[in-house]
N, CA, C and O atoms as a Tripos MOL2 file, in Angstrom:
@<TRIPOS>MOLECULE
protein
  256   255    64     0     0
PROTEIN
NO_CHARGES

@<TRIPOS>ATOM
      1 N         -16.4760  -19.5370  -35.2580 N.3       1 UNK1
      2 CA        -16.5170  -19.2530  -33.8370 C.3       1 UNK1
      3 C         -17.6270  -20.0700  -33.1900 C.2       1 UNK1
      4 O         -18.6170  -20.4340  -33.8240 O.2       1 UNK1
      5 N         -17.4240  -20.3440  -31.9020 N.am      2 UNK2
      6 CA        -18.4290  -21.0750  -31.1420 C.3       2 UNK2
      7 C         -18.6340  -20.3870  -29.7970 C.2       2 UNK2
      8 O         -17.7980  -19.6030  -29.3480 O.2       2 UNK2
      9 N         -19.7470  -20.6920  -29.1750 N.am      3 UNK3
     10 CA        -20.0210  -20.2680  -27.8070 C.3       3 UNK3
     11 C         -19.8600  -21.4730  -26.9000 C.2       3 UNK3
     12 O         -20.2710  -22.5810  -27.2470 O.2       3 UNK3
     13 N         -19.2630  -21.2560  -25.7430 N.am      4 UNK4
     14 CA        -19.1110  -22.3270  -24.7660 C.3       4 UNK4
     15 C         -19.8260  -21.9020  -23.4860 C.2       4 UNK4
     16 O         -19.5190  -20.8580  -22.9100 O.2       4 UNK4
     17 N         -20.7700  -22.7100  -23.0520 N.am      5 UNK5
     18 CA        -21.5040  -22.4720  -21.8080 C.3       5 UNK5
     19 C         -20.9610  -23.4510  -20.7690 C.2       5 UNK5
     20 O         -20.8600  -24.6480  -21.0380 O.2       5 UNK5
     21 N         -20.6120  -22.9480  -19.5860 N.am      6 UNK6
     22 CA        -20.0980  -23.7800  -18.5070 C.3       6 UNK6
     23 C         -20.8290  -23.4130  -17.2260 C.2       6 UNK6
     24 O         -21.0410  -22.2340  -16.9430 O.2       6 UNK6
     25 N         -21.2170  -24.4240  -16.4480 N.am      7 UNK7
     26 CA        -21.9210  -24.1870  -15.1900 C.3       7 UNK7
     27 C         -21.5990  -25.3180  -14.2290 C.2       7 UNK7
     28 O         -21.1590  -26.3890  -14.6460 O.2       7 UNK7
     29 N         -21.8200  -25.0800  -12.9400 N.am      8 UNK8
     30 CA        -21.6300  -26.1120  -11.9180 C.3       8 UNK8
     31 C         -22.9750  -26.7890  -11.6960 C.2       8 UNK8
     32 O         -23.9800  -26.1270  -11.4370 O.2       8 UNK8
     33 N         -22.9840  -28.1070  -11.7990 N.am      9 UNK9
     34 CA        -24.2130  -28.8710  -11.5790 C.3       9 UNK9
     35 C         -24.3440  -29.3320  -10.1350 C.2       9 UNK9
     36 O         -25.4450  -29.3580   -9.5850 O.2       9 UNK9
     37 N         -23.2200  -29.6980   -9.5180 N.am     10 UNK10
     38 CA        -23.2520  -30.2220   -8.1540 C.3      10 UNK10
     39 C         -21.9550  -29.8650   -7.4510 C.2      10 UNK10
     40 O         -20.8690  -29.9910   -8.0170 O.2      10 UNK10
     41 N         -22.0830  -29.4210   -6.2160 N.am     11 UNK11
     42 CA        -20.9090  -29.0760   -5.4120 C.3      11 UNK11
     43 C         -20.9350  -29.9080   -4.1450 C.2      11 UNK11
     44 O         -21.7990  -29.7180   -3.2890 O.2      11 UNK11
     45 N         -19.9900  -30.8290   -4.0220 N.am     12 UNK12
     46 CA        -19.8900  -31.6760   -2.8390 C.3      12 UNK12
     47 C         -18.7800  -31.1960   -1.9230 C.2      12 UNK12
     48 O         -18.1940  -30.1360   -2.1400 O.2      12 UNK12
     49 N         -18.4990  -31.9800   -0.9020 N.am     13 UNK13
     50 CA        -17.4700  -31.6070    0.0710 C.3      13 UNK13
     51 C         -16.0730  -31.6280   -0.5460 C.2      13 UNK13
     52 O         -15.2480  -30.7650   -0.2480 O.2      13 UNK13
     53 N         -15.8040  -32.6260   -1.4150 N.am     14 UNK14
     54 CA        -14.4650  -32.7620   -1.9850 C.3      14 UNK14
     55 C         -14.4660  -32.8060   -3.5150 C.2      14 UNK14
     56 O         -13.4070  -32.9440   -4.1280 O.2      14 UNK14
     57 N         -15.6320  -32.6910   -4.1330 N.am     15 UNK15
     58 CA        -15.7100  -32.7470   -5.5920 C.3      15 UNK15
     59 C         -16.7950  -31.8200   -6.1030 C.2      15 UNK15
     60 O         -17.6480  -31.3560   -5.3450 O.2      15 UNK15
     61 N         -16.7490  -31.5610   -7.3910 N.am     16 UNK16
     62 CA        -17.8490  -30.8510   -8.0320 C.3      16 UNK16
     63 C         -17.9770  -31.3430   -9.4640 C.2      16 UNK16
     64 O         -17.0170  -31.8260  -10.0640 O.2      16 UNK16
     65 N         -19.1810  -31.2090   -9.9930 N.am     17 UNK17
     66 CA        -19.4540  -31.5830  -11.3840 C.3      17 UNK17
     67 C         -19.8640  -30.3360  -12.1380 C.2      17 UNK17
     68 O         -20.6910  -29.5520  -11.6710 O.2      17 UNK17
     69 N         -19.2720  -30.1620  -13.3180 N.am     18 UNK18
     70 CA        -19.6630  -29.0220  -14.1450 C.3      18 UNK18
     71 C         -20.1570  -29.5280  -15.4900 C.2      18 UNK18
     72 O         -19.6390  -30.4940  -16.0500 O.2      18 UNK18
     73 N         -21.1720  -28.8450  -15.9840 N.am     19 UNK19
     74 CA        -21.7110  -29.1470  -17.2990 C.3      19 UNK19
     75 C         -21.1700  -28.1560  -18.3090 C.2      19 UNK19
     76 O         -20.7070  -27.0720  -17.9540 O.2      19 UNK19
     77 N         -21.2370  -28.5480  -19.5790 N.am     20 UNK20
     78 CA        -20.7970  -27.6350  -20.6280 C.3      20 UNK20
     79 C         -21.5370  -27.9230  -21.9180 C.2      20 UNK20
     80 O         -21.9830  -29.0440  -22.1630 O.2      20 UNK20
     81 N         -21.6590  -26.8950  -22.7330 N.am     21 UNK21
     82 CA        -22.2320  -26.9950  -24.0750 C.3      21 UNK21
     83 C         -21.4080  -26.1300  -25.0060 C.2      21 UNK21
     84 O         -21.0080  -25.0220  -24.6470 O.2      21 UNK21
     85 N         -21.1550  -26.6380  -26.2060 N.am     22 UNK22
     86 CA        -20.4940  -25.8580  -27.2580 C.3      22 UNK22
     87 C         -21.4950  -25.7390  -28.3950 C.2      22 UNK22
     88 O         -21.9540  -26.7420  -28.9410 O.2      22 UNK22
     89 N         -21.8290  -24.4950  -28.7480 N.am     23 UNK23
     90 CA        -22.8650  -24.2530  -29.7520 C.3      23 UNK23
     91 C         -22.4090  -23.2020  -30.7570 C.2      23 UNK23
     92 O         -21.4560  -22.4600  -30.5170 O.2      23 UNK23
     93 N         -23.1080  -23.1570  -31.8810 N.am     24 UNK24
     94 CA        -22.8500  -22.1140  -32.8730 C.3      24 UNK24
     95 C         -23.2270  -20.7590  -32.2780 C.2      24 UNK24
     96 O         -23.9450  -20.6870  -31.2810 O.2      24 UNK24
     97 N         -22.7370  -19.6870  -32.8980 N.am     25 UNK25
     98 CA        -22.9970  -18.3440  -32.3650 C.3      25 UNK25
     99 C         -24.4760  -18.0360  -32.2340 C.2      25 UNK25
    100 O         -24.8830  -17.3210  -31.3180 O.2      25 UNK25
    101 N         -25.2880  -18.5690  -33.1430 N.am     26 UNK26
    102 CA        -26.7310  -18.3190  -33.0570 C.3      26 UNK26
    103 C         -27.4430  -19.3350  -32.1760 C.2      26 UNK26
    104 O         -28.6530  -19.2390  -31.9750 O.2      26 UNK26
    105 N         -26.6990  -20.3150  -31.6430 N.am     27 UNK27
    106 CA        -27.2780  -21.3160  -30.7620 C.3      27 UNK27
    107 C         -28.0720  -22.4010  -31.4670 C.2      27 UNK27
    108 O         -28.6460  -23.2740  -30.8160 O.2      27 UNK27
    109 N         -28.1070  -22.3540  -32.7850 N.am     28 UNK28
    110 CA        -28.9240  -23.2970  -33.5410 C.3      28 UNK28
    111 C         -28.3000  -24.6810  -33.6240 C.2      28 UNK28
    112 O         -29.0160  -25.6770  -33.7350 O.2      28 UNK28
    113 N         -26.9700  -24.7570  -33.5720 N.am     29 UNK29
    114 CA        -26.3090  -26.0490  -33.7220 C.3      29 UNK29
    115 C         -25.4610  -26.3490  -32.4920 C.2      29 UNK29
    116 O         -24.6390  -25.5310  -32.0790 O.2      29 UNK29
    117 N         -25.6640  -27.5210  -31.9160 N.am     30 UNK30
    118 CA        -24.8770  -27.9430  -30.7550 C.3      30 UNK30
    119 C         -23.7760  -28.8860  -31.2340 C.2      30 UNK30
    120 O         -24.0470  -29.8850  -31.8990 O.2      30 UNK30
    121 N         -22.5280  -28.5570  -30.8870 N.am     31 UNK31
    122 CA        -21.3890  -29.3580  -31.3060 C.3      31 UNK31
    123 C         -20.9610  -30.3680  -30.2470 C.2      31 UNK31
    124 O         -20.4690  -31.4460  -30.5820 O.2      31 UNK31
    125 N         -21.1430  -30.0330  -28.9870 N.am     32 UNK32
    126 CA        -20.7380  -30.9410  -27.9020 C.3      32 UNK32
    127 C         -21.4730  -30.5490  -26.6340 C.2      32 UNK32
    128 O         -21.8380  -29.3880  -26.4430 O.2      32 UNK32
    129 N         -21.6840  -31.5210  -25.7810 N.am     33 UNK33
    130 CA        -22.2260  -31.2560  -24.4530 C.3      33 UNK33
    131 C         -21.7780  -32.3770  -23.5280 C.2      33 UNK33
    132 O         -21.4810  -33.4800  -23.9880 O.2      33 UNK33
    133 N         -21.7280  -32.1080  -22.2500 N.am     34 UNK34
    134 CA        -21.3240  -33.1490  -21.3150 C.3      34 UNK34
    135 C         -21.2080  -32.6410  -19.9020 C.2      34 UNK34
    136 O         -21.4950  -31.4820  -19.6040 O.2      34 UNK34
    137 N         -20.7790  -33.5400  -19.0380 N.am     35 UNK35
    138 CA        -20.5800  -33.2540  -17.6220 C.3      35 UNK35
    139 C         -19.2400  -33.8580  -17.2210 C.2      35 UNK35
    140 O         -18.9110  -34.9720  -17.6290 O.2      35 UNK35
    141 N         -18.4860  -33.1440  -16.4430 N.am     36 UNK36
    142 CA        -17.2100  -33.6410  -15.9220 C.3      36 UNK36
    143 C         -17.2000  -33.4570  -14.4100 C.2      36 UNK36
    144 O         -17.7580  -32.4890  -13.8920 O.2      36 UNK36
    145 N         -16.5730  -34.3750  -13.7130 N.am     37 UNK37
    146 CA        -16.4540  -34.2950  -12.2590 C.3      37 UNK37
    147 C         -14.9850  -34.1580  -11.8910 C.2      37 UNK37
    148 O         -14.1360  -34.8900  -12.4010 O.2      37 UNK37
    149 N         -14.6960  -33.2220  -11.0090 N.am     38 UNK38
    150 CA        -13.3400  -33.0000  -10.5190 C.3      38 UNK38
    151 C         -13.3110  -33.2600   -9.0190 C.2      38 UNK38
    152 O         -14.2330  -32.8780   -8.2980 O.2      38 UNK38
    153 N         -12.2600  -33.9020   -8.5570 N.am     39 UNK39
    154 CA        -12.0760  -34.1880   -7.1430 C.3      39 UNK39
    155 C         -10.8120  -33.4820   -6.6810 C.2      39 UNK39
    156 O          -9.7570  -33.6070   -7.3040 O.2      39 UNK39
    157 N         -10.9250  -32.7380   -5.5870 N.am     40 UNK40
    158 CA         -9.7480  -32.0640   -5.0290 C.3      40 UNK40
    159 C          -8.9070  -33.1000   -4.2860 C.2      40 UNK40
    160 O          -9.4210  -33.8360   -3.4440 O.2      40 UNK40
    161 N          -7.6210  -33.1540   -4.5980 N.am     41 UNK41
    162 CA         -6.7080  -34.1160   -4.0000 C.3      41 UNK41
    163 C          -5.6500  -33.3950   -3.1720 C.2      41 UNK41
    164 O          -5.0600  -32.4120   -3.6210 O.2      41 UNK41
    165 N          -5.4180  -33.8870   -1.9690 N.am     42 UNK42
    166 CA         -4.3430  -33.3750   -1.1370 C.3      42 UNK42
    167 C          -3.0370  -33.9110   -1.7100 C.2      42 UNK42
    168 O          -2.8710  -35.1280   -1.7970 O.2      42 UNK42
    169 N          -2.0990  -33.0410   -2.1070 N.am     43 UNK43
    170 CA         -0.8660  -33.5170   -2.7520 C.3      43 UNK43
    171 C           0.0260  -34.3580   -1.8440 C.2      43 UNK43
    172 O           0.8190  -35.1620   -2.3340 O.2      43 UNK43
    173 N          -0.0900  -34.1860   -0.5470 N.am     44 UNK44
    174 CA          0.7440  -34.9500    0.3870 C.3      44 UNK44
    175 C           0.1900  -36.3500    0.6100 C.2      44 UNK44
    176 O           0.9300  -37.3320    0.5520 O.2      44 UNK44
    177 N          -1.1080  -36.4410    0.8650 N.am     45 UNK45
    178 CA         -1.7170  -37.7350    1.2020 C.3      45 UNK45
    179 C          -2.2760  -38.4680   -0.0090 C.2      45 UNK45
    180 O          -2.5460  -39.6670    0.0600 O.2      45 UNK45
    181 N          -2.4530  -37.7470   -1.1310 N.am     46 UNK46
    182 CA         -3.0690  -38.3080   -2.3410 C.3      46 UNK46
    183 C          -4.5050  -38.7850   -2.0910 C.2      46 UNK46
    184 O          -5.0040  -39.6770   -2.7780 O.2      46 UNK46
    185 N          -5.1520  -38.1800   -1.1050 N.am     47 UNK47
    186 CA         -6.5460  -38.5000   -0.7970 C.3      47 UNK47
    187 C          -7.3950  -37.2610   -1.0740 C.2      47 UNK47
    188 O          -6.8810  -36.1450   -1.1570 O.2      47 UNK47
    189 N          -8.6900  -37.4770   -1.2130 N.am     48 UNK48
    190 CA         -9.5730  -36.3370   -1.4450 C.3      48 UNK48
    191 C          -9.5300  -35.3980   -0.2490 C.2      48 UNK48
    192 O          -9.3340  -35.8220    0.8900 O.2      48 UNK48
    193 N          -9.7180  -34.1070   -0.5340 N.am     49 UNK49
    194 CA         -9.6410  -33.0720    0.4950 C.3      49 UNK49
    195 C         -10.7920  -32.0980    0.3060 C.2      49 UNK49
    196 O         -11.2380  -31.8850   -0.8220 O.2      49 UNK49
    197 N         -11.2790  -31.5040    1.3830 N.am     50 UNK50
    198 CA        -12.3930  -30.5670    1.2570 C.3      50 UNK50
    199 C         -11.9890  -29.2710    0.5560 C.2      50 UNK50
    200 O         -10.8430  -28.8280    0.6370 O.2      50 UNK50
    201 N         -12.9660  -28.6780   -0.1360 N.am     51 UNK51
    202 CA        -12.7500  -27.3790   -0.7800 C.3      51 UNK51
    203 C         -12.6110  -26.3010    0.2820 C.2      51 UNK51
    204 O         -13.2090  -26.3970    1.3540 O.2      51 UNK51
    205 N         -11.8250  -25.2820   -0.0110 N.am     52 UNK52
    206 CA        -11.7040  -24.1320    0.8840 C.3      52 UNK52
    207 C         -13.0090  -23.3350    0.8390 C.2      52 UNK52
    208 O         -13.8170  -23.5030   -0.0730 O.2      52 UNK52
    209 N         -13.2010  -22.4820    1.8150 N.am     53 UNK53
    210 CA        -14.3860  -21.6240    1.8350 C.3      53 UNK53
    211 C         -14.4330  -20.7430    0.5890 C.2      53 UNK53
    212 O         -15.5030  -20.5300    0.0190 O.2      53 UNK53
    213 N         -13.2730  -20.2290    0.1630 N.am     54 UNK54
    214 CA        -13.2310  -19.3760   -1.0230 C.3      54 UNK54
    215 C         -13.6370  -20.1690   -2.2730 C.2      54 UNK54
    216 O         -14.4220  -19.6850   -3.0890 O.2      54 UNK54
    217 N         -13.1060  -21.3740   -2.4190 N.am     55 UNK55
    218 CA        -13.4660  -22.1980   -3.5790 C.3      55 UNK55
    219 C         -14.9530  -22.4970   -3.5820 C.2      55 UNK55
    220 O         -15.5920  -22.4340   -4.6320 O.2      55 UNK55
    221 N         -15.5150  -22.8210   -2.4240 N.am     56 UNK56
    222 CA        -16.9510  -23.1110   -2.3380 C.3      56 UNK56
    223 C         -17.7760  -21.8750   -2.7120 C.2      56 UNK56
    224 O         -18.8170  -21.9860   -3.3610 O.2      56 UNK56
    225 N         -17.3010  -20.7010   -2.2970 N.am     57 UNK57
    226 CA        -18.0060  -19.4610   -2.6210 C.3      57 UNK57
    227 C         -17.9970  -19.2180   -4.1330 C.2      57 UNK57
    228 O         -19.0340  -18.9140   -4.7220 O.2      57 UNK57
    229 N         -16.8370  -19.3520   -4.7500 N.am     58 UNK58
    230 CA        -16.7020  -19.1170   -6.1900 C.3      58 UNK58
    231 C         -17.5060  -20.1530   -6.9780 C.2      58 UNK58
    232 O         -18.2670  -19.7870   -7.8740 O.2      58 UNK58
    233 N         -17.3500  -21.4270   -6.6610 N.am     59 UNK59
    234 CA        -18.0930  -22.4870   -7.3650 C.3      59 UNK59
    235 C         -19.5900  -22.3490   -7.1280 C.2      59 UNK59
    236 O         -20.3890  -22.6030   -8.0300 O.2      59 UNK59
    237 N         -19.9720  -21.9530   -5.9290 N.am     60 UNK60
    238 CA        -21.3820  -21.7770   -5.6060 C.3      60 UNK60
    239 C         -22.0640  -20.7330   -6.4740 C.2      60 UNK60
    240 O         -23.2560  -20.8400   -6.7610 O.2      60 UNK60
    241 N         -21.3160  -19.7320   -6.8890 N.am     61 UNK61
    242 CA        -21.8780  -18.6840   -7.7620 C.3      61 UNK61
    243 C         -22.1780  -19.2030   -9.1630 C.2      61 UNK61
    244 O         -22.9430  -18.5830   -9.9030 O.2      61 UNK61
    245 N         -21.5810  -20.3390   -9.5350 N.am     62 UNK62
    246 CA        -21.7530  -20.8810  -10.8900 C.3      62 UNK62
    247 C         -22.7960  -21.9880  -10.9620 C.2      62 UNK62
    248 O         -23.0320  -22.5430  -12.0350 O.2      62 UNK62
    249 N         -23.4350  -22.3220   -9.8130 N.am     63 UNK63
    250 CA        -24.4290  -23.3970   -9.8150 C.3      63 UNK63
    251 C         -25.6240  -22.9760  -10.6540 C.2      63 UNK63
    252 O         -26.1890  -21.8970  -10.4790 O.2      63 UNK63
    253 N         -25.9920  -23.8690  -11.5790 N.am     64 UNK64
    254 CA        -27.1200  -23.5910  -12.4900 C.3      64 UNK64
    255 C         -28.4300  -23.7390  -11.7580 C.2      64 UNK64
    256 O         -29.4930  -23.5470  -12.3480 O.2      64 UNK64
@<TRIPOS>BOND
     1     1     2 1
     2     2     3 1
     3     3     4 2
     4     3     5 am
     5     5     6 1
     6     6     7 1
     7     7     8 2
     8     7     9 am
     9     9    10 1
    10    10    11 1
    11    11    12 2
    12    11    13 am
    13    13    14 1
    14    14    15 1
    15    15    16 2
    16    15    17 am
    17    17    18 1
    18    18    19 1
    19    19    20 2
    20    19    21 am
    21    21    22 1
    22    22    23 1
    23    23    24 2
    24    23    25 am
    25    25    26 1
    26    26    27 1
    27    27    28 2
    28    27    29 am
    29    29    30 1
    30    30    31 1
    31    31    32 2
    32    31    33 am
    33    33    34 1
    34    34    35 1
    35    35    36 2
    36    35    37 am
    37    37    38 1
    38    38    39 1
    39    39    40 2
    40    39    41 am
    41    41    42 1
    42    42    43 1
    43    43    44 2
    44    43    45 am
    45    45    46 1
    46    46    47 1
    47    47    48 2
    48    47    49 am
    49    49    50 1
    50    50    51 1
    51    51    52 2
    52    51    53 am
    53    53    54 1
    54    54    55 1
    55    55    56 2
    56    55    57 am
    57    57    58 1
    58    58    59 1
    59    59    60 2
    60    59    61 am
    61    61    62 1
    62    62    63 1
    63    63    64 2
    64    63    65 am
    65    65    66 1
    66    66    67 1
    67    67    68 2
    68    67    69 am
    69    69    70 1
    70    70    71 1
    71    71    72 2
    72    71    73 am
    73    73    74 1
    74    74    75 1
    75    75    76 2
    76    75    77 am
    77    77    78 1
    78    78    79 1
    79    79    80 2
    80    79    81 am
    81    81    82 1
    82    82    83 1
    83    83    84 2
    84    83    85 am
    85    85    86 1
    86    86    87 1
    87    87    88 2
    88    87    89 am
    89    89    90 1
    90    90    91 1
    91    91    92 2
    92    91    93 am
    93    93    94 1
    94    94    95 1
    95    95    96 2
    96    95    97 am
    97    97    98 1
    98    98    99 1
    99    99   100 2
   100    99   101 am
   101   101   102 1
   102   102   103 1
   103   103   104 2
   104   103   105 am
   105   105   106 1
   106   106   107 1
   107   107   108 2
   108   107   109 am
   109   109   110 1
   110   110   111 1
   111   111   112 2
   112   111   113 am
   113   113   114 1
   114   114   115 1
   115   115   116 2
   116   115   117 am
   117   117   118 1
   118   118   119 1
   119   119   120 2
   120   119   121 am
   121   121   122 1
   122   122   123 1
   123   123   124 2
   124   123   125 am
   125   125   126 1
   126   126   127 1
   127   127   128 2
   128   127   129 am
   129   129   130 1
   130   130   131 1
   131   131   132 2
   132   131   133 am
   133   133   134 1
   134   134   135 1
   135   135   136 2
   136   135   137 am
   137   137   138 1
   138   138   139 1
   139   139   140 2
   140   139   141 am
   141   141   142 1
   142   142   143 1
   143   143   144 2
   144   143   145 am
   145   145   146 1
   146   146   147 1
   147   147   148 2
   148   147   149 am
   149   149   150 1
   150   150   151 1
   151   151   152 2
   152   151   153 am
   153   153   154 1
   154   154   155 1
   155   155   156 2
   156   155   157 am
   157   157   158 1
   158   158   159 1
   159   159   160 2
   160   159   161 am
   161   161   162 1
   162   162   163 1
   163   163   164 2
   164   163   165 am
   165   165   166 1
   166   166   167 1
   167   167   168 2
   168   167   169 am
   169   169   170 1
   170   170   171 1
   171   171   172 2
   172   171   173 am
   173   173   174 1
   174   174   175 1
   175   175   176 2
   176   175   177 am
   177   177   178 1
   178   178   179 1
   179   179   180 2
   180   179   181 am
   181   181   182 1
   182   182   183 1
   183   183   184 2
   184   183   185 am
   185   185   186 1
   186   186   187 1
   187   187   188 2
   188   187   189 am
   189   189   190 1
   190   190   191 1
   191   191   192 2
   192   191   193 am
   193   193   194 1
   194   194   195 1
   195   195   196 2
   196   195   197 am
   197   197   198 1
   198   198   199 1
   199   199   200 2
   200   199   201 am
   201   201   202 1
   202   202   203 1
   203   203   204 2
   204   203   205 am
   205   205   206 1
   206   206   207 1
   207   207   208 2
   208   207   209 am
   209   209   210 1
   210   210   211 1
   211   211   212 2
   212   211   213 am
   213   213   214 1
   214   214   215 1
   215   215   216 2
   216   215   217 am
   217   217   218 1
   218   218   219 1
   219   219   220 2
   220   219   221 am
   221   221   222 1
   222   222   223 1
   223   223   224 2
   224   223   225 am
   225   225   226 1
   226   226   227 1
   227   227   228 2
   228   227   229 am
   229   229   230 1
   230   230   231 1
   231   231   232 2
   232   231   233 am
   233   233   234 1
   234   234   235 1
   235   235   236 2
   236   235   237 am
   237   237   238 1
   238   238   239 1
   239   239   240 2
   240   239   241 am
   241   241   242 1
   242   242   243 1
   243   243   244 2
   244   243   245 am
   245   245   246 1
   246   246   247 1
   247   247   248 2
   248   247   249 am
   249   249   250 1
   250   250   251 1
   251   251   252 2
   252   251   253 am
   253   253   254 1
   254   254   255 1
   255   255   256 2
@<TRIPOS>SUBSTRUCTURE
     1 UNK1         2 RESIDUE 1 A UNK
     2 UNK2         6 RESIDUE 1 A UNK
     3 UNK3        10 RESIDUE 1 A UNK
     4 UNK4        14 RESIDUE 1 A UNK
     5 UNK5        18 RESIDUE 1 A UNK
     6 UNK6        22 RESIDUE 1 A UNK
     7 UNK7        26 RESIDUE 1 A UNK
     8 UNK8        30 RESIDUE 1 A UNK
     9 UNK9        34 RESIDUE 1 A UNK
    10 UNK10       38 RESIDUE 1 A UNK
    11 UNK11       42 RESIDUE 1 A UNK
    12 UNK12       46 RESIDUE 1 A UNK
    13 UNK13       50 RESIDUE 1 A UNK
    14 UNK14       54 RESIDUE 1 A UNK
    15 UNK15       58 RESIDUE 1 A UNK
    16 UNK16       62 RESIDUE 1 A UNK
    17 UNK17       66 RESIDUE 1 A UNK
    18 UNK18       70 RESIDUE 1 A UNK
    19 UNK19       74 RESIDUE 1 A UNK
    20 UNK20       78 RESIDUE 1 A UNK
    21 UNK21       82 RESIDUE 1 A UNK
    22 UNK22       86 RESIDUE 1 A UNK
    23 UNK23       90 RESIDUE 1 A UNK
    24 UNK24       94 RESIDUE 1 A UNK
    25 UNK25       98 RESIDUE 1 A UNK
    26 UNK26      102 RESIDUE 1 A UNK
    27 UNK27      106 RESIDUE 1 A UNK
    28 UNK28      110 RESIDUE 1 A UNK
    29 UNK29      114 RESIDUE 1 A UNK
    30 UNK30      118 RESIDUE 1 A UNK
    31 UNK31      122 RESIDUE 1 A UNK
    32 UNK32      126 RESIDUE 1 A UNK
    33 UNK33      130 RESIDUE 1 A UNK
    34 UNK34      134 RESIDUE 1 A UNK
    35 UNK35      138 RESIDUE 1 A UNK
    36 UNK36      142 RESIDUE 1 A UNK
    37 UNK37      146 RESIDUE 1 A UNK
    38 UNK38      150 RESIDUE 1 A UNK
    39 UNK39      154 RESIDUE 1 A UNK
    40 UNK40      158 RESIDUE 1 A UNK
    41 UNK41      162 RESIDUE 1 A UNK
    42 UNK42      166 RESIDUE 1 A UNK
    43 UNK43      170 RESIDUE 1 A UNK
    44 UNK44      174 RESIDUE 1 A UNK
    45 UNK45      178 RESIDUE 1 A UNK
    46 UNK46      182 RESIDUE 1 A UNK
    47 UNK47      186 RESIDUE 1 A UNK
    48 UNK48      190 RESIDUE 1 A UNK
    49 UNK49      194 RESIDUE 1 A UNK
    50 UNK50      198 RESIDUE 1 A UNK
    51 UNK51      202 RESIDUE 1 A UNK
    52 UNK52      206 RESIDUE 1 A UNK
    53 UNK53      210 RESIDUE 1 A UNK
    54 UNK54      214 RESIDUE 1 A UNK
    55 UNK55      218 RESIDUE 1 A UNK
    56 UNK56      222 RESIDUE 1 A UNK
    57 UNK57      226 RESIDUE 1 A UNK
    58 UNK58      230 RESIDUE 1 A UNK
    59 UNK59      234 RESIDUE 1 A UNK
    60 UNK60      238 RESIDUE 1 A UNK
    61 UNK61      242 RESIDUE 1 A UNK
    62 UNK62      246 RESIDUE 1 A UNK
    63 UNK63      250 RESIDUE 1 A UNK
    64 UNK64      254 RESIDUE 1 A UNK
């Protein structure tokens, strides 16, 4: 078994970056870590689009 830690590092108008770590149950060994960035895309225009107020609220609660 492993523990996975996930948090939001940065929240922009149309994107956010989240960090993650995968560690042993006792936290002594780290198996993976990194940062990923996601961009919200409008399906009609295929261009970046702003996050909704609800999404910003939820993501904002996860900022480290």
